[in-house]
Every structure is written in C-alpha cells, then in structure tokens.
N, CA, C and O atoms as CSV, one atom per row, in Angstrom:
chain,resi,resn,atom,element,x,y,z
A,1,MET,N,N,8.687,9.231,-27.281
A,1,MET,CA,C,9.718,9.126,-26.265
A,1,MET,C,C,9.228,9.817,-24.992
A,1,MET,O,O,8.660,10.907,-25.059
A,2,PRO,N,N,9.444,9.190,-23.835
A,2,PRO,CA,C,8.980,9.803,-22.595
A,2,PRO,C,C,9.798,11.043,-22.241
A,2,PRO,O,O,10.942,11.210,-22.666
A,3,ARG,N,N,9.172,11.890,-21.458
A,3,ARG,CA,C,9.883,13.075,-20.993
A,3,ARG,C,C,10.970,12.651,-20.012
A,3,ARG,O,O,10.878,11.575,-19.423
A,4,PRO,N,N,12.006,13.484,-19.826
A,4,PRO,CA,C,13.082,13.104,-18.905
A,4,PRO,C,C,12.601,12.830,-17.482
A,4,PRO,O,O,13.179,11.999,-16.781
A,5,GLY,N,N,11.538,13.527,-17.051
A,5,GLY,CA,C,11.029,13.302,-15.703
A,5,GLY,C,C,10.342,11.961,-15.540
A,5,GLY,O,O,10.106,11.520,-14.415
A,6,GLU,N,N,10.016,11.306,-16.642
A,6,GLU,CA,C,9.349,10.007,-16.566
A,6,GLU,C,C,10.324,8.847,-16.676
A,6,GLU,O,O,9.921,7.692,-16.538
A,7,LEU,N,N,11.585,9.127,-16.919
A,7,LEU,CA,C,12.578,8.064,-17.058
A,7,LEU,C,C,13.149,7.710,-15.687
A,7,LEU,O,O,14.350,7.854,-15.455
A,8,THR,N,N,12.308,7.259,-14.801
A,8,THR,CA,C,12.735,6.868,-13.469
A,8,THR,C,C,12.267,5.445,-13.212
A,8,THR,O,O,11.446,4.903,-13.951
A,9,LYS,N,N,12.793,4.858,-12.171
A,9,LYS,CA,C,12.372,3.500,-11.826
A,9,LYS,C,C,11.013,3.500,-11.138
A,9,LYS,O,O,10.414,2.441,-10.953
A,10,GLY,N,N,10.517,4.690,-10.754
A,10,GLY,CA,C,9.217,4.780,-10.110
A,10,GLY,C,C,8.071,4.670,-11.095
A,10,GLY,O,O,6.912,4.574,-10.694
A,11,LYS,N,N,8.386,4.683,-12.382
A,11,LYS,CA,C,7.345,4.554,-13.407
A,11,LYS,C,C,7.728,3.410,-14.324
A,11,LYS,O,O,8.913,3.138,-14.521
A,12,SER,N,N,6.750,2.748,-14.877
A,12,SER,CA,C,7.056,1.659,-15.781
A,12,SER,C,C,6.029,1.626,-16.891
A,12,SER,O,O,4.961,2.228,-16.778
A,13,ASN,N,N,6.352,0.919,-17.968
A,13,ASN,CA,C,5.444,0.805,-19.098
A,13,ASN,C,C,4.293,-0.117,-18.730
A,13,ASN,O,O,4.509,-1.237,-18.267
A,14,ARG,N,N,3.074,0.354,-18.937
A,14,ARG,CA,C,1.893,-0.456,-18.687
A,14,ARG,C,C,1.016,-0.400,-19.924
A,14,ARG,O,O,0.847,0.664,-20.521
A,15,MET,N,N,0.460,-1.532,-20.309
A,15,MET,CA,C,-0.480,-1.562,-21.417
A,15,MET,C,C,-1.844,-1.113,-20.882
A,15,MET,O,O,-2.359,-1.684,-19.920
A,16,VAL,N,N,-2.420,-0.093,-21.510
A,16,VAL,CA,C,-3.696,0.465,-21.086
A,16,VAL,C,C,-4.681,0.312,-22.225
A,16,VAL,O,O,-4.390,0.679,-23.363
A,17,LYS,N,N,-5.856,-0.234,-21.916
A,17,LYS,CA,C,-6.894,-0.379,-22.918
A,17,LYS,C,C,-7.821,0.831,-22.819
A,17,LYS,O,O,-8.413,1.084,-21.770
A,18,THR,N,N,-7.941,1.565,-23.902
A,18,THR,CA,C,-8.742,2.779,-23.912
A,18,THR,C,C,-10.213,2.432,-24.101
A,18,THR,O,O,-10.534,1.303,-24.474
A,19,PRO,N,N,-11.110,3.378,-23.851
A,19,PRO,CA,C,-12.537,3.101,-24.048
A,19,PRO,C,C,-12.893,2.738,-25.483
A,19,PRO,O,O,-13.905,2.077,-25.718
A,20,GLY,N,N,-12.083,3.157,-26.440
A,20,GLY,CA,C,-12.340,2.809,-27.834
A,20,GLY,C,C,-11.910,1.404,-28.188
A,20,GLY,O,O,-12.148,0.957,-29.310
A,21,GLY,N,N,-11.283,0.695,-27.268
A,21,GLY,CA,C,-10.879,-0.684,-27.499
A,21,GLY,C,C,-9.440,-0.846,-27.958
A,21,GLY,O,O,-8.969,-1.972,-28.119
A,22,ARG,N,N,-8.728,0.266,-28.174
A,22,ARG,CA,C,-7.338,0.170,-28.606
A,22,ARG,C,C,-6.426,0.076,-27.389
A,22,ARG,O,O,-6.780,0.510,-26.293
A,23,ARG,N,N,-5.253,-0.494,-27.602
A,23,ARG,CA,C,-4.288,-0.644,-26.519
A,23,ARG,C,C,-3.108,0.272,-26.766
A,23,ARG,O,O,-2.583,0.334,-27.877
A,24,PHE,N,N,-2.693,0.981,-25.734
A,24,PHE,CA,C,-1.572,1.891,-25.820
A,24,PHE,C,C,-0.636,1.632,-24.657
A,24,PHE,O,O,-1.023,1.049,-23.644
A,25,VAL,N,N,0.607,2.076,-24.818
A,25,VAL,CA,C,1.577,1.977,-23.737
A,25,VAL,C,C,1.572,3.296,-22.985
A,25,VAL,O,O,1.856,4.342,-23.568
A,26,HIS,N,N,1.254,3.259,-21.700
A,26,HIS,CA,C,1.339,4.426,-20.839
A,26,HIS,C,C,2.407,4.156,-19.797
A,26,HIS,O,O,2.637,3.015,-19.395
A,27,ARG,N,N,3.049,5.219,-19.371
A,27,ARG,CA,C,4.006,5.080,-18.279
A,27,ARG,C,C,3.266,5.441,-17.003
A,27,ARG,O,O,2.891,6.595,-16.797
A,28,LYS,N,N,3.058,4.449,-16.149
A,28,LYS,CA,C,2.303,4.664,-14.927
A,28,LYS,C,C,3.217,4.536,-13.721
A,28,LYS,O,O,4.172,3.759,-13.711
A,29,LYS,N,N,2.895,5.319,-12.714
A,29,LYS,CA,C,3.636,5.261,-11.468
A,29,LYS,C,C,3.189,4.030,-10.691
A,29,LYS,O,O,1.993,3.749,-10.609
A,30,PHE,N,N,4.125,3.305,-10.128
A,30,PHE,CA,C,3.747,2.202,-9.263
A,30,PHE,C,C,4.324,2.453,-7.883
A,30,PHE,O,O,5.376,3.078,-7.745
A,31,TYR,N,N,3.646,1.973,-6.881
A,31,TYR,CA,C,3.953,2.304,-5.507
A,31,TYR,C,C,4.591,1.104,-4.815
A,31,TYR,O,O,4.570,-0.020,-5.318
A,32,ARG,N,N,5.148,1.380,-3.665
A,32,ARG,CA,C,5.777,0.298,-2.908
A,32,ARG,C,C,4.696,-0.686,-2.469
A,32,ARG,O,O,3.522,-0.331,-2.361
A,33,ALA,N,N,5.099,-1.892,-2.224
A,33,ALA,CA,C,4.147,-2.906,-1.797
A,33,ALA,C,C,3.648,-2.576,-0.396
A,33,ALA,O,O,4.393,-2.046,0.428
A,34,GLY,N,N,2.391,-2.889,-0.134
A,34,GLY,CA,C,1.853,-2.670,1.199
A,34,GLY,C,C,2.489,-3.615,2.197
A,34,GLY,O,O,3.150,-4.577,1.804
A,35,GLY,N,N,2.304,-3.361,3.463
A,35,GLY,CA,C,2.902,-4.185,4.484
A,35,GLY,C,C,2.241,-5.549,4.597
A,35,GLY,O,O,1.125,-5.761,4.121
A,36,THR,N,N,2.947,-6.461,5.230
A,36,THR,CA,C,2.395,-7.785,5.482
A,36,THR,C,C,2.312,-8.002,6.984
A,36,THR,O,O,3.133,-7.488,7.744
A,37,CYS,N,N,1.322,-8.760,7.400
A,37,CYS,CA,C,1.115,-9.049,8.811
A,37,CYS,C,C,2.244,-9.940,9.322
A,37,CYS,O,O,2.629,-10.903,8.659
A,38,ALA,N,N,2.768,-9.617,10.497
A,38,ALA,CA,C,3.864,-10.396,11.064
A,38,ALA,C,C,3.400,-11.746,11.595
A,38,ALA,O,O,4.215,-12.655,11.751
A,39,VAL,N,N,2.103,-11.896,11.876
A,39,VAL,CA,C,1.586,-13.139,12.440
A,39,VAL,C,C,1.042,-14.050,11.346
A,39,VAL,O,O,1.441,-15.209,11.238
A,40,THR,N,N,0.126,-13.518,10.533
A,40,THR,CA,C,-0.542,-14.355,9.537
A,40,THR,C,C,0.112,-14.307,8.167
A,40,THR,O,O,-0.084,-15.219,7.363
A,41,GLY,N,N,0.884,-13.264,7.882
A,41,GLY,CA,C,1.512,-13.142,6.572
A,41,GLY,C,C,0.600,-12.558,5.511
A,41,GLY,O,O,1.002,-12.442,4.353
A,42,SER,N,N,-0.628,-12.185,5.879
A,42,SER,CA,C,-1.547,-11.592,4.915
A,42,SER,C,C,-1.185,-10.130,4.687
A,42,SER,O,O,-0.461,-9.527,5.480
A,43,GLN,N,N,-1.695,-9.570,3.597
A,43,GLN,CA,C,-1.380,-8.188,3.268
A,43,GLN,C,C,-2.212,-7.241,4.113
A,43,GLN,O,O,-3.417,-7.435,4.273
A,44,LEU,N,N,-1.557,-6.205,4.660
A,44,LEU,CA,C,-2.249,-5.225,5.480
A,44,LEU,C,C,-3.001,-4.242,4.599
A,44,LEU,O,O,-2.568,-3.930,3.490
A,45,GLN,N,N,-4.119,-3.763,5.094
A,45,GLN,CA,C,-4.887,-2.755,4.365
A,45,GLN,C,C,-4.491,-1.394,4.904
A,45,GLN,O,O,-5.145,-0.847,5.793
A,46,LEU,N,N,-3.402,-0.848,4.350
A,46,LEU,CA,C,-2.916,0.449,4.779
A,46,LEU,C,C,-3.594,1.539,3.971
A,46,LEU,O,O,-4.105,1.289,2.879
A,47,SER,N,N,-3.594,2.741,4.509
A,47,SER,CA,C,-4.231,3.856,3.810
A,47,SER,C,C,-3.416,4.245,2.590
A,47,SER,O,O,-2.226,3.944,2.502
A,48,LYS,N,N,-4.063,4.912,1.659
A,48,LYS,CA,C,-3.389,5.320,0.447
A,48,LYS,C,C,-2.420,6.472,0.694
A,48,LYS,O,O,-1.592,6.775,-0.165
A,49,SER,N,N,-2.512,7.116,1.855
A,49,SER,CA,C,-1.554,8.169,2.155
A,49,SER,C,C,-0.211,7.596,2.547
A,49,SER,O,O,0.741,8.348,2.757
A,50,GLY,N,N,-0.109,6.279,2.652
A,50,GLY,CA,C,1.169,5.647,2.922
A,50,GLY,C,C,2.006,5.465,1.680
A,50,GLY,O,O,3.087,4.880,1.749
A,51,ARG,N,N,1.529,5.958,0.528
A,51,ARG,CA,C,2.288,5.858,-0.706
A,51,ARG,C,C,3.439,6.855,-0.708
A,51,ARG,O,O,3.511,7.742,0.142
A,52,HIS,N,N,4.333,6.698,-1.674
A,52,HIS,CA,C,5.550,7.507,-1.716
A,52,HIS,C,C,5.271,9.003,-1.712
A,52,HIS,O,O,5.872,9.741,-0.932
A,53,ASP,N,N,4.364,9.461,-2.576
A,53,ASP,CA,C,4.213,10.903,-2.727
A,53,ASP,C,C,3.523,11.550,-1.540
A,53,ASP,O,O,3.730,12.740,-1.302
A,54,ASN,N,N,2.723,10.830,-0.796
A,54,ASN,CA,C,2.007,11.410,0.334
A,54,ASN,C,C,2.643,11.087,1.680
A,54,ASN,O,O,2.198,11.596,2.709
A,55,LEU,N,N,3.660,10.262,1.688
A,55,LEU,CA,C,4.197,9.765,2.950
A,55,LEU,C,C,4.855,10.866,3.770
A,55,LEU,O,O,4.719,10.880,4.994
A,56,ARG,N,N,5.557,11.779,3.133
A,56,ARG,CA,C,6.308,12.780,3.886
A,56,ARG,C,C,5.394,13.788,4.571
A,56,ARG,O,O,5.659,14.198,5.701
A,57,GLY,N,N,4.333,14.184,3.903
A,57,GLY,CA,C,3.469,15.206,4.474
A,57,GLY,C,C,2.396,14.661,5.388
A,57,GLY,O,O,1.754,15.426,6.108
A,58,ALA,N,N,2.186,13.354,5.377
A,58,ALA,CA,C,1.092,12.778,6.159
A,58,ALA,C,C,1.484,12.647,7.623
A,58,ALA,O,O,2.652,12.447,7.956
A,59,SER,N,N,0.485,12.763,8.488
A,59,SER,CA,C,0.739,12.579,9.905
A,59,SER,C,C,0.934,11.094,10.201
A,59,SER,O,O,0.658,10.242,9.357
A,60,ARG,N,N,1.403,10.801,11.379
A,60,ARG,CA,C,1.692,9.409,11.721
A,60,ARG,C,C,0.419,8.574,11.772
A,60,ARG,O,O,0.420,7.408,11.378
A,61,SER,N,N,-0.667,9.174,12.257
A,61,SER,CA,C,-1.911,8.426,12.334
A,61,SER,C,C,-2.534,8.220,10.958
A,61,SER,O,O,-3.361,7.324,10.786
A,62,ALA,N,N,-2.153,9.029,9.982
A,62,ALA,CA,C,-2.675,8.856,8.632
A,62,ALA,C,C,-1.918,7.776,7.876
A,62,ALA,O,O,-2.438,7.215,6.912
A,63,ARG,N,N,-0.703,7.481,8.301
A,63,ARG,CA,C,0.103,6.483,7.593
A,63,ARG,C,C,-0.272,5.059,7.958
A,63,ARG,O,O,-0.113,4.141,7.153
A,64,ARG,N,N,-0.767,4.876,9.165
A,64,ARG,CA,C,-1.055,3.520,9.624
A,64,ARG,C,C,-2.285,3.554,10.509
A,64,ARG,O,O,-2.675,4.624,10.975
A,65,PRO,N,N,-2.916,2.392,10.755
A,65,PRO,CA,C,-4.092,2.364,11.630
A,65,PRO,C,C,-3.728,2.787,13.050
A,65,PRO,O,O,-2.658,2.450,13.557
A,66,ASN,N,N,-4.609,3.512,13.667
A,66,ASN,CA,C,-4.357,4.047,15.002
A,66,ASN,C,C,-4.911,3.082,16.044
A,66,ASN,O,O,-5.951,3.336,16.652
A,67,ARG,N,N,-4.211,1.986,16.239
A,67,ARG,CA,C,-4.579,0.989,17.239
A,67,ARG,C,C,-3.288,0.298,17.682
A,67,ARG,O,O,-2.250,0.487,17.047
A,68,PRO,N,N,-3.326,-0.490,18.743
A,68,PRO,CA,C,-2.108,-1.199,19.149
A,68,PRO,C,C,-1.603,-2.097,18.033
A,68,PRO,O,O,-2.390,-2.789,17.387
A,69,TYR,N,N,-0.318,-2.091,17.805
A,69,TYR,CA,C,0.357,-2.850,16.743
A,69,TYR,C,C,-0.159,-2.466,15.360
A,69,TYR,O,O,-0.101,-3.276,14.436
A,70,GLY,N,N,-0.661,-1.244,15.205
A,70,GLY,CA,C,-1.176,-0.793,13.920
A,70,GLY,C,C,-0.070,-0.702,12.889
A,70,GLY,O,O,0.985,-0.126,13.154
A,71,GLY,N,N,-0.305,-1.265,11.720
A,71,GLY,CA,C,0.695,-1.273,10.669
A,71,GLY,C,C,1.681,-2.411,10.785
A,71,GLY,O,O,2.559,-2.546,9.934
A,72,VAL,N,N,1.565,-3.241,11.817
A,72,VAL,CA,C,2.474,-4.372,12.003
A,72,VAL,C,C,1.726,-5.689,11.862
A,72,VAL,O,O,2.138,-6.566,11.103
A,73,ILE,N,N,0.615,-5.826,12.602
A,73,ILE,CA,C,-0.198,-7.030,12.460
A,73,ILE,C,C,-1.614,-6.630,12.042
A,73,ILE,O,O,-2.055,-5.506,12.282
A,74,SER,N,N,-2.303,-7.560,11.423
A,74,SER,CA,C,-3.636,-7.273,10.903
A,74,SER,C,C,-4.642,-7.196,12.044
A,74,SER,O,O,-4.375,-7.640,13.161
A,75,SER,N,N,-5.802,-6.623,11.741
A,75,SER,CA,C,-6.823,-6.476,12.769
A,75,SER,C,C,-7.350,-7.834,13.214
A,75,SER,O,O,-7.705,-8.009,14.380
A,76,ARG,N,N,-7.404,-8.789,12.304
A,76,ARG,CA,C,-7.884,-10.130,12.653
A,76,ARG,C,C,-6.922,-10.818,13.625
A,76,ARG,O,O,-7.356,-11.459,14.582
A,77,ALA,N,N,-5.613,-10.684,13.378
A,77,ALA,CA,C,-4.629,-11.289,14.274
A,77,ALA,C,C,-4.630,-10.603,15.632
A,77,ALA,O,O,-4.458,-11.257,16.661
A,78,LEU,N,N,-4.822,-9.282,15.639
A,78,LEU,CA,C,-4.887,-8.559,16.906
A,78,LEU,C,C,-6.104,-8.982,17.711
A,78,LEU,O,O,-6.017,-9.150,18.927
A,79,ARG,N,N,-7.244,-9.157,17.037
A,79,ARG,CA,C,-8.467,-9.583,17.714
A,79,ARG,C,C,-8.271,-10.963,18.343
A,79,ARG,O,O,-8.671,-11.203,19.482
A,80,ARG,N,N,-7.641,-11.874,17.572
A,80,ARG,CA,C,-7.388,-13.212,18.113
A,80,ARG,C,C,-6.462,-13.158,19.331
A,80,ARG,O,O,-6.664,-13.886,20.303
A,81,GLY,N,N,-5.438,-12.287,19.272
A,81,GLY,CA,C,-4.492,-12.171,20.381
A,81,GLY,C,C,-5.132,-11.618,21.640
A,81,GLY,O,O,-4.833,-12.071,22.744
A,82,ILE,N,N,-6.015,-10.635,21.477
A,82,ILE,CA,C,-6.691,-10.053,22.642
A,82,ILE,C,C,-7.632,-11.070,23.274
A,82,ILE,O,O,-7.691,-11.187,24.498
A,83,ILE,N,N,-8.362,-11.797,22.452
A,83,ILE,CA,C,-9.282,-12.811,22.985
A,83,ILE,C,C,-8.496,-13.921,23.695
A,83,ILE,O,O,-8.906,-14.403,24.751
A,84,LYS,N,N,-7.369,-14.319,23.107
A,84,LYS,CA,C,-6.560,-15.378,23.705
A,84,LYS,C,C,-5.988,-14.932,25.053
A,84,LYS,O,O,-5.950,-15.713,26.004
A,85,ALA,N,N,-5.534,-13.651,25.132
A,85,ALA,CA,C,-4.982,-13.142,26.398
A,85,ALA,C,C,-6.064,-12.996,27.457
A,85,ALA,O,O,-5.791,-13.192,28.641
A,86,ALA,N,N,-7.296,-12.653,27.055
A,86,ALA,CA,C,-8.372,-12.492,28.024
A,86,ALA,C,C,-8.836,-13.831,28.584
A,86,ALA,O,O,-9.313,-13.894,29.717
A,87,ARG,N,N,-8.703,-14.890,27.813
A,87,ARG,CA,C,-9.144,-16.210,28.272
A,87,ARG,C,C,-8.129,-16.866,29.201
A,87,ARG,O,O,-8.466,-17.820,29.902
A,88,GLU,N,N,-6.914,-16.379,29.217
A,88,GLU,CA,C,-5.898,-16.986,30.099
A,88,GLU,C,C,-6.026,-16.530,31.525
A,88,GLU,O,O,-5.247,-16.951,32.380
C-alpha cells in the first residue's frame, strides 16, 4: 500500500521493468504537459525547471526561453516571422 503522501493525483501507477527483467508497479510523479506553439501547434522545448516542483523557486528566465515570444511560439516560427517581416 502506498504511503499517504503518495496518494495524490500528481503520482500515478506506472509499470517499471527492472534490470533483472521483472515488472513492478511504481508510483511515479508525472508533470504538466509542456507548452504548445501558438503558430505551428508543435510542442515547445521548455526547460525542466518549468516543472511543478521547481516552478516556484525558479527565476523567470529559467522557466522559459529568454527571447521575444519565448515560451509562446517556437524558435522555428519566430525565425520565419522575423525573416518574413524583414522581407516586407
């Protein structure tokens, strides 16, 4: 039986295969889904400090990329937008 601190929605049962080849049920923490790009819809590559346990103590620049529209649109979409604006 899991400890009372593990009976939360932040943890769930996961099947883990051990090095000996046996399978066991472990309760693993799962994190919120990463952000999605507002232009392309692809998943953003955010830093791991954007997870629940590190989010409060992390600085703003550690939570998201430090560039224009960082954490909102992907770097590829931003590059396309800058090139498109420069050609106009």
